[in-house]
C-alpha positions as CSV (number, residue, x, y, z in Angstrom):
1,M,-78.5,-3.6,-14.5
2,A,-75.8,-6.0,-14.7
3,F,-75.0,-5.1,-18.3
4,I,-75.5,-1.6,-17.9
5,S,-72.7,-1.5,-14.9
6,Y,-70.1,-3.6,-16.8
7,L,-71.1,-1.9,-20.4
8,V,-69.7,1.7,-18.2
9,A,-66.8,-0.3,-17.2
10,G,-65.4,-1.5,-20.4
11,L,-66.3,1.9,-21.9
12,S,-64.1,3.2,-19.4
13,Y,-61.3,0.9,-19.5
14,L,-61.2,1.4,-23.5
15,F,-60.9,5.1,-22.9
16,F,-57.8,4.4,-20.4
17,A,-56.5,2.2,-22.4
18,A,-56.5,4.6,-25.3
19,L,-54.7,7.4,-23.6
20,V,-51.9,5.6,-22.6
21,L,-51.5,4.7,-25.9
22,A,-51.7,8.1,-26.9
23,T,-48.9,9.3,-24.9
24,G,-46.6,6.5,-26.6
25,A,-44.8,5.8,-23.2
26,T,-42.9,2.7,-23.8
27,S,-41.6,2.0,-20.0
28,K,-42.3,-1.1,-18.4
29,L,-45.1,0.3,-16.4
30,A,-47.0,2.0,-18.7
31,R,-47.0,-1.2,-20.9
32,L,-48.1,-2.8,-17.8
33,L,-50.9,-0.1,-16.8
34,L,-51.8,-0.6,-20.6
35,T,-52.4,-4.5,-20.1
36,V,-54.4,-4.2,-16.7
37,A,-56.7,-1.6,-18.8
38,I,-57.1,-3.9,-21.9
39,L,-57.4,-6.7,-19.2
40,G,-60.6,-4.9,-17.5
41,V,-62.2,-4.3,-20.9
42,V,-61.9,-8.4,-21.8
43,W,-63.0,-8.6,-17.9
44,A,-66.1,-6.2,-18.9
45,L,-66.5,-7.7,-22.2
46,Q,-67.0,-11.3,-20.9
47,V,-70.1,-10.2,-18.9
48,L,-71.5,-8.2,-21.7
49,V,-71.1,-11.3,-24.3
50,Y,-72.8,-13.5,-21.7
51,F,-75.9,-11.6,-21.4
52,E,-76.0,-10.6,-25.3
53,V,-75.2,-14.0,-26.9
54,E,-75.0,-16.3,-24.1
55,W,-71.7,-17.0,-24.7
56,G,-69.2,-18.7,-22.0
57,V,-69.7,-18.9,-18.4
58,L,-70.8,-16.2,-16.3
59,S,-68.4,-17.0,-13.4
60,D,-65.2,-17.0,-15.7
61,F,-64.6,-13.4,-14.2
62,I,-63.1,-15.3,-11.1
63,M,-60.1,-16.2,-13.2
64,L,-59.5,-12.9,-14.2
65,D,-59.6,-11.0,-11.0
66,G,-56.9,-13.4,-9.9
67,L,-55.4,-12.3,-13.2
68,R,-55.6,-9.0,-12.3
69,A,-54.4,-9.1,-8.9
70,L,-51.5,-10.6,-10.4
71,L,-50.5,-8.1,-12.7
72,W,-51.1,-5.2,-10.2
73,L,-48.5,-7.1,-7.6
74,V,-46.1,-6.9,-10.5
75,F,-46.6,-3.3,-11.0
76,L,-45.8,-2.5,-7.1
77,S,-42.5,-4.7,-7.1
78,C,-41.5,-2.8,-10.5
79,L,-42.7,0.5,-8.6
80,T,-40.5,-0.1,-5.7
81,Q,-37.4,-1.8,-8.0
82,P,-37.7,-0.1,-11.7
83,Q,-34.5,-1.8,-12.4
84,E,-35.8,-5.4,-12.5
85,G,-37.8,-6.6,-15.4
86,V,-41.2,-7.9,-15.5
87,W,-40.3,-11.6,-15.8
88,Q,-37.7,-11.0,-13.1
89,Q,-40.0,-9.8,-10.9
90,L,-42.5,-12.5,-11.0
91,W,-39.5,-15.0,-10.2
92,R,-37.7,-12.7,-7.5
93,S,-40.4,-11.0,-5.6
94,K,-41.7,-13.8,-2.9
95,S,-45.2,-12.2,-3.6
96,C,-45.5,-12.2,-7.6
97,S,-44.1,-15.9,-7.3
98,F,-46.5,-17.1,-4.8
99,A,-49.5,-14.7,-6.6
100,V,-48.5,-17.2,-9.4
101,L,-49.0,-20.1,-7.4
102,V,-52.7,-19.0,-6.1
103,W,-53.6,-18.1,-9.7
104,L,-52.6,-21.2,-11.1
105,S,-54.9,-23.0,-8.6
106,I,-57.5,-20.7,-9.1
107,C,-57.3,-21.8,-12.9
108,L,-57.1,-25.7,-12.1
109,L,-60.0,-25.6,-9.5
110,Y,-62.5,-23.8,-11.6
111,Q,-61.5,-25.6,-14.8
112,F,-61.7,-29.2,-13.7
113,F,-63.4,-28.7,-9.8
114,A,-65.8,-26.0,-10.3
115,S,-68.8,-27.8,-8.6
116,E,-66.6,-29.5,-5.7
117,W,-64.2,-26.7,-5.3
118,Q,-65.8,-23.4,-6.4
119,S,-65.6,-21.8,-3.0
120,S,-61.6,-22.1,-2.6
121,C,-61.6,-20.3,-5.5
122,Y,-63.3,-17.1,-3.7
123,Y,-61.0,-18.1,-1.0
124,L,-57.7,-18.0,-3.2
125,N,-59.5,-14.6,-4.4
126,I,-59.1,-13.2,-1.1
127,L,-55.8,-14.3,-0.9
128,L,-55.0,-12.6,-3.9
129,A,-56.9,-9.3,-2.8
130,V,-54.7,-9.4,0.6
131,L,-51.4,-9.3,-1.1
132,V,-52.3,-6.8,-3.3
133,L,-53.5,-4.2,0.0
134,V,-50.5,-5.9,2.1
135,N,-48.2,-4.6,-0.5
136,L,-49.8,-1.2,-1.2
137,E,-49.7,-0.8,2.3
138,R,-45.7,-1.3,2.4
139,V,-45.0,0.7,-0.6
140,Y,-47.3,3.6,0.5
141,R,-45.9,3.6,3.7
142,N,-42.2,4.1,2.9
143,L,-42.6,6.3,0.5
144,S,-41.1,9.9,1.3
145,D,-44.1,12.8,1.1
146,E,-43.6,14.0,-2.5
147,N,-43.7,10.5,-4.2
148,R,-46.5,9.9,-1.5
149,W,-48.3,12.9,-2.9
150,K,-48.0,11.1,-6.7
151,V,-49.2,7.9,-5.8
152,K,-51.9,8.6,-3.2
153,P,-54.9,8.7,-6.3
154,L,-53.3,4.9,-6.9
155,A,-53.3,3.7,-3.4
156,L,-57.0,5.1,-3.1
157,Y,-57.8,3.2,-6.6
158,L,-56.2,-0.3,-5.6
159,G,-57.9,0.2,-1.9
160,L,-61.5,0.5,-3.0
161,I,-60.8,-2.4,-5.8
162,F,-59.3,-5.0,-3.7
163,G,-61.2,-3.6,-0.6
164,Y,-64.4,-4.3,-2.2
165,D,-63.3,-7.5,-4.1
166,F,-62.1,-9.0,-0.1
167,F,-65.7,-7.9,1.1
168,F,-67.5,-9.4,-2.3
169,Y,-65.1,-12.8,-2.2
170,G,-65.5,-13.2,1.8
171,Q,-69.6,-12.9,1.6
172,A,-69.2,-15.5,-1.4
173,A,-67.9,-17.7,0.6
174,L,-69.5,-17.6,3.5
175,L,-72.8,-18.2,1.7
176,S,-71.2,-20.4,-0.6
177,Q,-72.8,-18.5,-4.0
178,V,-72.0,-14.8,-4.9
179,D,-74.3,-11.9,-4.2
180,A,-76.2,-10.7,-7.1
181,D,-76.3,-7.2,-6.3
182,L,-72.8,-7.1,-4.9
183,W,-71.8,-8.9,-8.4
184,Q,-74.1,-6.1,-10.7
185,A,-72.2,-2.9,-8.3
186,R,-68.7,-4.2,-9.4
187,G,-69.0,-2.5,-13.0
188,V,-69.9,0.9,-11.4
189,I,-67.5,0.4,-8.7
190,H,-64.5,-0.2,-11.2
191,A,-66.0,3.4,-13.4
192,L,-65.9,5.2,-10.5
193,A,-62.7,4.3,-9.3
194,L,-61.0,4.5,-13.0
195,P,-60.3,8.4,-12.7
196,L,-58.3,7.6,-9.5
197,L,-55.9,6.2,-11.6
198,M,-56.1,8.4,-14.5
199,M,-55.1,10.9,-12.0
200,A,-52.1,9.1,-10.1
201,T,-50.7,8.2,-14.4
202,K,-51.4,12.3,-14.9
203,R,-48.9,12.9,-11.4
204,T,-46.5,10.1,-12.0
205,T,-44.8,10.6,-15.6
206,H,-42.6,8.1,-15.9
207,W,-43.7,5.6,-12.8
208,S,-40.5,5.5,-11.3
209,V,-40.4,6.8,-7.7
210,R,-37.6,6.6,-4.9
211,I,-38.5,4.6,-2.0
212,Y,-37.8,5.7,1.4
213,V,-37.5,3.2,4.1
214,S,-37.8,3.9,7.5
215,R,-35.4,1.4,9.6
216,D,-37.6,2.1,12.8
217,I,-40.6,1.1,10.8
218,V,-38.4,-2.0,9.2
219,F,-37.6,-2.9,12.7
220,H,-40.7,-2.6,14.3
221,S,-42.5,-4.3,11.7
222,S,-39.9,-7.1,12.0
223,L,-40.5,-7.5,15.8
224,L,-44.2,-7.9,14.9
225,M,-43.8,-10.5,12.4
226,L,-41.5,-12.3,14.4
227,A,-43.9,-12.1,17.5
228,G,-46.6,-12.9,15.5
229,L,-44.3,-16.2,13.9
230,Y,-43.5,-17.1,17.6
231,L,-47.0,-16.7,19.3
232,I,-48.4,-19.1,15.9
233,L,-45.8,-21.5,16.8
234,M,-46.6,-21.4,20.4
235,A,-50.3,-21.8,19.9
236,A,-49.8,-24.8,18.0
237,V,-47.5,-26.5,20.5
238,A,-50.1,-25.2,23.1
239,Y,-52.7,-27.2,20.9
240,Y,-50.7,-30.2,20.9
241,I,-50.2,-30.2,24.4
242,K,-53.8,-29.6,25.3
243,Y,-54.7,-32.8,22.7
244,V,-52.3,-35.1,24.3
245,G,-52.1,-34.1,28.0
246,G,-55.8,-35.7,28.9
247,H,-57.1,-34.2,32.1
248,W,-54.7,-31.9,32.1
249,G,-54.3,-30.6,28.9
250,Q,-56.1,-27.9,28.9
251,L,-54.4,-26.6,32.2
252,L,-50.9,-27.4,30.7
253,Q,-51.9,-25.5,27.7
254,W,-52.8,-22.2,29.4
255,V,-49.4,-22.7,31.7
256,F,-47.2,-23.1,28.4
257,L,-48.9,-20.2,26.6
258,A,-48.1,-17.6,29.7
259,L,-44.7,-18.6,29.6
260,A,-44.3,-18.4,26.1
261,V,-45.9,-14.7,26.1
262,V,-43.6,-13.8,29.3
263,M,-40.3,-15.1,26.9
264,L,-41.6,-13.1,24.3
265,A,-42.4,-10.0,26.1
266,A,-38.5,-10.6,28.0
267,T,-36.9,-11.2,24.9
268,F,-38.2,-8.1,23.0
269,M,-37.6,-5.9,26.3
270,S,-33.6,-6.8,25.6
271,E,-31.5,-4.4,24.9
272,S,-29.1,-6.6,23.7
273,F,-31.8,-8.1,21.6
274,R,-32.6,-5.2,20.1
275,Q,-29.7,-3.5,19.2
276,K,-28.8,-7.0,17.6
277,T,-31.5,-6.7,15.4
278,K,-31.3,-3.5,14.5
279,V,-27.6,-4.2,13.2
280,F,-29.1,-7.0,11.3
281,I,-31.5,-5.2,9.8
282,A,-28.8,-2.5,8.7
283,K,-26.7,-4.8,7.5
284,H,-28.5,-7.0,5.3
285,F,-31.6,-4.4,4.3
286,F,-30.4,-0.9,3.9
287,A,-27.9,0.9,1.5
288,N,-24.6,2.3,3.6
289,R,-24.1,5.2,5.1
290,Y,-20.8,5.8,3.3
291,E,-19.7,5.8,-0.3
292,Y,-17.3,3.5,0.2
293,R,-15.3,4.0,-3.1
294,D,-15.2,7.4,-2.7
295,E,-14.1,7.2,0.5
296,W,-11.5,4.9,-0.5
297,L,-9.8,7.1,-2.9
298,N,-10.1,10.4,-1.5
299,L,-8.2,8.2,1.6
300,T,-5.7,6.9,-0.6
301,Q,-5.4,10.6,-2.1
302,H,-4.4,12.1,1.3
303,L,-2.0,9.3,1.8
304,M,-0.5,10.7,-0.6
305,E,-0.4,14.2,-0.3
306,Q,1.8,14.5,2.8
307,E,3.6,17.9,3.3
308,P,7.1,17.8,3.6
309,E,7.1,19.8,7.2
310,N,5.3,16.6,8.3
311,N,6.5,13.5,9.8
312,P,4.3,10.2,9.0
313,A,3.1,10.1,12.1
314,E,1.4,13.6,11.8
315,H,0.4,12.9,8.5
316,A,-1.4,10.0,9.8
317,L,-3.3,11.4,12.5
318,L,-4.4,14.2,10.5
319,V,-5.9,11.9,7.9
320,M,-7.9,10.1,10.3
321,L,-8.9,13.6,12.1
322,T,-10.0,14.8,8.6
323,R,-12.2,11.5,8.1
324,L,-14.1,11.7,11.4
325,K,-14.2,15.6,11.3
326,C,-12.4,16.1,14.3
327,D,-10.3,19.4,15.0
328,T,-8.0,17.5,18.0
329,G,-6.3,14.4,18.6
330,C,-3.0,12.6,19.1
331,L,-0.9,9.3,18.2
332,Y,0.7,6.9,20.7
333,Q,3.2,4.7,19.0
334,V,4.2,1.2,20.7
335,K,7.8,1.1,20.0
336,G,9.2,-1.9,22.1
337,P,8.5,-2.1,25.5
338,L,7.4,1.7,25.5
339,T,4.2,3.4,24.0
340,M,5.5,7.3,22.9
341,L,3.5,10.4,22.1
342,T,4.5,11.0,18.5
343,A,1.7,13.3,16.9
344,N,-0.4,16.0,18.5
345,I,-3.2,18.2,17.1
346,Q,-4.0,21.2,19.8
347,M,-4.6,17.7,22.1
348,R,-4.2,19.2,25.9
349,V,-3.8,15.6,27.2
350,A,-1.4,13.6,28.5
351,L,-2.0,10.2,29.8
352,S,0.7,8.5,31.9
353,D,2.5,5.4,31.3
354,Q,0.0,3.4,33.4
355,A,-2.7,4.4,31.6
356,L,-1.1,3.6,28.3
357,T,-0.2,0.7,29.4
358,H,-3.6,-0.2,30.7
359,L,-5.5,0.8,27.5
360,S,-2.6,-1.4,25.6
361,A,-3.4,-4.7,27.6
362,Y,-7.3,-4.2,26.4
363,F,-6.4,-3.8,23.0
364,N,-4.0,-6.8,22.8
365,Q,-7.0,-8.8,23.5
366,K,-9.9,-7.3,22.1
367,D,-9.7,-5.3,18.5
368,W,-12.2,-2.9,19.9
369,L,-12.1,1.0,19.5
370,I,-13.8,2.9,22.6
371,S,-15.9,5.3,22.6
372,L,-15.3,7.6,25.6
373,P,-19.2,8.5,26.1
374,G,-20.7,5.5,25.2
375,Y,-18.7,3.8,27.5
376,R,-19.9,6.4,30.2
377,D,-23.7,5.9,29.2
378,H,-23.1,1.6,28.7
379,P,-19.8,0.4,30.1
380,Q,-21.8,-3.3,29.7
381,S,-21.2,-3.1,26.0
382,Y,-17.2,-3.3,27.1
383,P,-16.5,-6.4,28.9
384,E,-13.4,-6.7,30.5
385,L,-12.6,-2.8,30.1
386,V,-11.6,-1.3,33.3
387,M,-11.0,2.8,31.9
388,P,-8.3,4.6,33.6
389,P,-9.9,6.8,35.9
390,E,-7.5,9.6,34.3
391,V,-9.1,9.0,31.2
392,L,-12.6,8.6,32.0
393,R,-12.3,12.6,33.5
394,Q,-10.9,13.6,30.0
395,S,-14.4,15.4,28.7
396,T,-12.4,16.1,25.4
397,I,-11.4,12.5,24.2
398,N,-14.0,11.1,22.2
399,L,-12.8,8.0,20.6
400,I,-9.7,5.7,21.4
401,I,-8.9,3.8,18.2
402,P,-6.6,0.8,18.2
403,L,-3.9,0.6,15.3
404,Y,-2.8,-2.8,14.3
405,Y,-0.2,-4.6,11.7
406,R,-0.5,-8.2,11.2
407,Q,-2.5,-8.6,14.3
408,Q,-0.1,-6.9,16.5
409,L,-0.7,-3.5,18.4
410,T,1.3,-0.4,17.1
411,G,-0.4,2.8,18.2
412,M,-3.3,4.1,19.0
413,I,-5.2,7.4,18.2
414,I,-7.3,9.6,20.5
415,T,-9.6,11.9,19.2
416,G,-11.7,15.0,20.4
417,P,-15.5,15.8,19.7
418,S,-16.6,15.0,15.9
419,H,-18.9,17.4,14.5
420,A,-20.0,14.5,12.1
421,L,-20.7,11.6,14.4
422,S,-22.4,12.2,17.7
423,D,-23.3,8.6,18.0
424,I,-21.0,5.8,16.1
425,N,-23.2,2.7,15.1
426,W,-21.7,-0.7,13.5
427,E,-21.2,0.9,10.4
428,D,-18.7,3.7,11.7
429,R,-17.1,1.1,13.7
430,D,-16.3,-1.0,11.0
431,Y,-15.3,2.4,8.4
432,I,-13.0,3.7,11.3
433,K,-11.3,0.3,11.6
434,V,-10.5,0.1,7.9
435,I,-9.0,3.8,8.1
436,A,-6.9,2.5,11.0
437,K,-5.7,-0.2,9.3
438,Q,-4.5,1.4,6.6
439,L,-3.0,3.7,8.8
440,A,-1.3,1.2,10.6
441,H,0.2,-0.2,7.6
442,Y,1.1,3.5,6.1
443,L,3.1,4.1,9.3
444,M,4.7,1.0,9.3
445,L,5.8,1.5,5.7
446,Q,7.2,4.9,6.0
447,Q,9.1,3.3,9.4
448,T,10.4,0.8,6.9
449,H,11.2,3.0,4.4
450,G,13.2,5.0,7.0
451,E,15.1,2.0,8.5
452,L,15.9,1.0,4.7
453,A,17.3,4.4,3.5
454,E,19.4,4.3,6.7
455,A,20.6,0.5,6.0
456,K,21.6,1.7,2.2
457,Q,23.9,4.3,3.9
458,F,25.5,1.8,6.1
459,Q,25.7,-0.5,2.5
460,A,26.4,2.5,0.4
461,F,29.6,3.0,3.3
462,N,30.4,-1.0,3.5
463,Q,31.0,-1.1,-0.2
464,M,33.0,1.7,-0.5
465,S,35.0,-0.1,2.4
466,A,34.9,-3.0,-0.1
467,F,36.8,-1.3,-2.9
468,L,39.2,0.6,-0.5
469,V,40.2,-3.1,0.4
470,H,40.2,-4.3,-3.1
471,D,42.3,-1.6,-4.5
472,L,44.4,-2.2,-1.3
473,K,44.6,-5.8,-2.2
474,N,45.8,-5.2,-5.5
475,T,48.5,-2.6,-4.9
476,Q,49.9,-5.0,-1.8
477,A,49.8,-7.9,-4.8
478,Q,52.6,-5.6,-6.6
479,L,54.6,-4.2,-3.6
480,S,54.6,-8.2,-2.7
481,L,56.6,-8.9,-5.9
482,I,59.1,-6.4,-5.2
483,T,59.3,-7.8,-1.8
484,S,59.9,-11.7,-2.8
485,N,62.0,-10.8,-5.6
486,A,64.5,-8.0,-3.7
487,L,66.9,-10.5,-2.3
488,K,67.8,-12.4,-5.9
489,H,67.2,-9.3,-8.0
490,K,68.4,-6.1,-5.7
491,H,71.8,-5.8,-7.5
492,N,70.2,-5.6,-11.0
493,P,69.4,-1.8,-12.4
494,E,67.1,-3.0,-14.7
495,F,64.8,-4.5,-10.8
496,I,65.4,-1.5,-9.5
497,D,63.8,0.5,-12.0
498,D,60.8,-1.5,-12.8
499,S,60.6,-1.6,-8.8
500,L,60.5,2.2,-8.7
501,V,57.6,2.1,-11.6
502,T,55.8,-0.3,-9.7
503,I,56.3,1.6,-6.5
504,E,55.4,4.8,-8.5
505,N,52.2,3.0,-9.8
506,A,51.2,1.8,-6.3
507,V,51.7,5.3,-4.5
508,G,49.5,6.7,-7.3
509,R,46.6,4.4,-6.9
510,I,47.0,5.0,-3.1
511,K,46.6,8.8,-3.4
512,K,43.7,8.4,-6.0
513,V,41.9,6.2,-3.5
514,V,42.7,9.0,-0.5
515,E,41.5,11.7,-3.3
516,H,38.3,9.8,-4.1
517,F,37.0,9.5,0.0
518,K,38.0,13.2,0.3
519,R,35.5,13.9,-2.4
520,S,31.9,14.6,-1.6
521,Q,29.6,11.4,-2.0
522,A,27.3,13.4,-4.6
523,E,29.9,14.9,-6.3
524,P,29.7,12.6,-10.0
525,A,33.8,11.3,-10.9
526,S,35.2,13.2,-13.9
527,Q,35.2,11.5,-17.1
528,Q,37.2,11.8,-20.1
529,K,38.1,10.6,-23.5
530,I,39.8,7.0,-23.6
531,A,41.7,5.9,-26.6
532,L,41.2,1.9,-26.0
533,A,43.5,0.6,-28.1
534,E,46.4,2.2,-25.7
535,L,44.2,1.7,-22.6
536,L,44.3,-2.0,-23.4
537,K,48.4,-1.9,-24.3
538,Q,48.7,-0.7,-20.7
539,V,46.4,-3.6,-19.4
540,V,48.5,-5.9,-21.1
541,E,51.8,-4.6,-19.8
542,L,50.6,-4.4,-16.6
543,C,49.1,-8.3,-16.7
544,A,52.2,-9.5,-18.8
545,G,54.3,-10.8,-15.4
546,R,51.4,-13.4,-15.1
547,Q,51.2,-16.6,-17.0
548,P,49.7,-17.3,-19.2
549,V,50.7,-13.8,-21.0
550,P,47.4,-11.9,-22.5
551,E,47.5,-11.6,-26.4
552,L,46.2,-8.1,-27.9
553,V,43.9,-8.3,-30.8
554,I,42.8,-4.9,-31.9
555,D,40.4,-4.8,-35.1
556,A,39.9,-1.1,-34.7
557,D,40.5,1.6,-32.5
558,A,37.6,3.3,-30.7
559,E,37.3,6.1,-28.0
560,V,34.8,6.1,-25.2
561,H,33.8,8.3,-22.2
562,A,34.6,7.0,-18.7
563,Q,37.1,7.6,-15.8
564,Q,40.7,6.3,-17.1
565,E,42.0,4.7,-14.3
566,Q,38.7,2.9,-13.1
567,L,38.3,1.5,-16.9
568,K,42.0,0.1,-16.6
569,D,41.6,-1.9,-13.3
570,I,38.3,-3.2,-14.3
571,L,39.7,-4.3,-17.5
572,C,42.9,-5.4,-15.3
573,H,40.8,-7.5,-13.2
574,L,39.2,-9.1,-15.4
575,V,42.4,-10.5,-17.6
576,Q,44.0,-11.4,-14.4
577,N,40.6,-13.2,-13.7
578,A,41.1,-15.0,-16.8
579,Q,44.9,-16.0,-16.3
580,E,43.6,-17.4,-12.9
581,A,41.1,-19.7,-14.4
582,T,43.6,-20.8,-17.2
583,I,46.7,-23.1,-16.8
584,A,50.4,-21.6,-17.6
585,S,50.0,-23.0,-21.2
586,G,46.7,-22.0,-22.1
587,N,45.3,-18.7,-24.1
588,V,44.2,-15.5,-22.7
589,R,43.1,-12.9,-25.1
590,L,42.3,-9.1,-25.2
591,S,40.4,-8.3,-28.2
592,L,39.0,-4.6,-29.3
593,K,36.5,-4.2,-32.3
594,R,33.9,-1.9,-33.1
595,C,30.1,-2.5,-33.1
596,H,27.4,-0.2,-34.1
597,Q,27.5,2.6,-31.8
598,H,29.5,0.3,-29.2
599,A,33.2,-0.3,-28.5
600,Q,33.7,-3.9,-28.0
601,V,35.7,-5.4,-25.8
602,C,36.2,-9.1,-25.1
603,V,38.5,-10.6,-22.6
604,E,38.6,-14.5,-23.7
605,D,40.3,-18.0,-21.9
606,D,40.2,-21.2,-22.5
607,G,40.2,-22.1,-18.7
608,C,37.8,-24.1,-16.7
609,G,34.8,-22.3,-17.5
610,M,31.5,-21.7,-15.3
611,D,27.9,-23.4,-15.2
612,Q,25.2,-21.5,-16.4
613,A,24.3,-21.8,-12.8
614,F,26.8,-20.1,-11.2
615,I,26.8,-17.1,-13.7
616,E,23.0,-16.7,-13.1
617,Q,23.1,-16.5,-9.3
618,R,26.5,-15.8,-8.1
619,L,29.1,-14.3,-10.5
620,F,27.3,-10.8,-10.2
621,T,26.7,-11.1,-6.2
622,P,28.8,-9.0,-4.5
623,F,31.0,-10.2,-1.5
624,D,30.4,-13.7,-3.3
625,T,33.6,-15.0,-3.9
626,T,35.1,-19.0,-5.0
627,K,38.9,-17.8,-3.9
628,G,38.1,-17.8,0.1
629,S,40.3,-15.4,2.0
630,A,42.3,-14.5,-1.3
631,G,39.3,-12.8,-2.8
632,M,36.7,-10.2,-2.3
633,G,33.9,-11.0,-4.6
634,I,33.3,-7.8,-6.0
635,G,35.3,-7.4,-9.1
636,V,32.7,-8.7,-11.6
637,Y,30.3,-6.7,-9.5
638,E,32.2,-3.3,-10.0
639,A,32.8,-4.3,-13.3
640,K,29.2,-4.8,-14.3
641,Q,27.8,-1.5,-12.1
642,F,30.7,0.5,-13.7
643,V,29.6,-0.8,-17.7
644,T,26.0,0.0,-16.8
645,V,26.3,3.3,-15.1
646,L,28.4,4.4,-18.5
647,G,25.2,3.2,-20.7
648,G,26.9,-0.2,-21.6
649,R,26.4,-4.0,-20.7
650,L,28.7,-6.5,-19.8
651,T,27.8,-10.1,-20.8
652,V,29.0,-13.4,-19.9
653,S,29.5,-16.8,-21.9
654,S,31.1,-20.0,-20.4
655,Q,31.3,-23.4,-20.7
656,L,32.6,-26.0,-18.3
657,D,36.5,-27.3,-19.4
658,K,36.1,-25.0,-22.5
659,G,36.9,-21.3,-21.0
660,S,34.5,-17.6,-20.6
661,T,34.1,-14.7,-22.3
662,F,33.5,-11.4,-21.1
663,T,32.3,-9.0,-23.4
664,L,31.8,-5.1,-22.2
665,Y,29.9,-2.8,-24.8
666,L,30.8,0.5,-23.9
667,P,29.2,3.9,-26.0
668,L,31.5,5.2,-28.2
669,C,32.6,8.9,-28.0
670,L,29.6,11.3,-30.1
671,P,30.9,14.7,-31.3
672,E,28.5,16.7,-28.8
673,Q,30.0,15.0,-25.7
674,D,33.4,15.9,-27.1
675,D,32.5,19.6,-27.1
676,A,30.9,19.1,-23.5
677,I,33.9,17.7,-22.0
678,T,36.0,20.2,-23.8
679,E,34.1,23.0,-21.9
680,Q,34.1,21.3,-18.4
681,E,37.8,21.2,-18.8
682,A,37.8,24.7,-19.6
683,Q,35.6,25.4,-16.8
């Protein structure tokens, strides 16, 4: 009877293995199914070989049963986590790792201590059967309805096989021997159950199903597991109390157990404990509700799409309402001691200063957004918050969201009812807080941008004033030469002629300054073609009244497009600086030559020079001067700005006690520029 039973089982598993091979499937689950089928053939063949040639030990099936249970545990783990490999499942899955240890224990005990520990092998196989059934129940319970239909034949197959093994090894453990009838029937049972496995294989082509895990089921299962562990621990403590308690031991044991059960019930009935457990499970065992990468990209894109007619506050409010699927809302911003309404989208609510002050005080203490419906239902969830009655009466308010910038409250957003969030959980709160933080930074950035634009306007005005003072100072210096020499040379006709020329020069300079201020700031100053050789001669003539008299060296003439008077002033200033840095017997040279596409103008001196640190840190810094009250500190800065606008550059080389060289590279005139300027002048 046993021979026929296991022969049928062996042929059935061999047929199933052939079917799996015929499909040509190469997935990891298909390979596991093939391994299970081959193991079934070996399991049946072991019995047949023993009966035919009396080779081996009949009870070797104990080790093969343990190996089969281990393979099915790995299969179930791969079914729920198809991305993991087989070896990863063996070591990462706690059930599989534990099953490996159990199977190795069975092999060790059976091979070396069979006579003394054979009953232990039965118990270990019972444990493996229970592990398979428990994992099967977990997988099947958490499947969606569609995938549950696909896996149902597999569940019936494994339930029948390992349920029978549980009964078979349970009786063997109780009787300390294997029941012959039950052992003989195992082959037929496997053969009858195998069509269920074939049906499951046909229904599930790739053996990769998506598991749907119910949060409530995991929550209640976790509570039951915690309760079981707690009761086991308390039972052990109670047994210890009974053991050491003497005459009062049993009484103390039952009193302790009663108190333990009461504490367990009180804990599980605590709403706070249940909520914290749910949040812990949701945070650590479930996928997020939001696709945070997509949400972040959408939020960033939305912030960049501010409409010109919307101010930053309205745009920030619109971004929050869009994310929360709300139609109404308003934004209050903290500006100094006041909390002001800065944006409103269809929200017919105006909170009083007293209510806003009350809410601001709460938000300064706790970074916790307020759900008004949640506060009405569970006010204990918001300790230290006493909601102002005028806010509590508002049925159109849903959420009150604080905005923080660097841990400082900068505002709050009040939203109306949401079409998507009927009841917010921990993840919704974290999501809203992240959006609120980004909006707070966005509003602060926009505010800083406005302040910076205003500061730039004042800076431009102050810079213009500084340039005006600088020009007036130069004009004053020219006129001072006349007044200081008037008493001595007032009867000299040549002095009178030079004075008139100087006065005419000063009047022309002041006239140009006045015209410059009359022009619009946006209107660019007109440029003209300048012959640099002639311009440098004028500069030398203007600076010849100071010592040392500058030397002019012209290698080749060049023409550039620029504002002639401004370029002349800049060159005069550079030559004057060189004269002031050089003793009267020193040398100052002004030179011109062509260098590729640029005209190269150099102002050289052999004066006191500058160190590299001064050049890098102070030379081109406006309003930083070494002349005290006699200078403004903007001459070199103005020169660099002017040359840069023309498309050129200004370089400086200097050594202490050896002198300095300022080199201006100015773009040469191009033919198309000549045509453009000629057309502009004609217009």
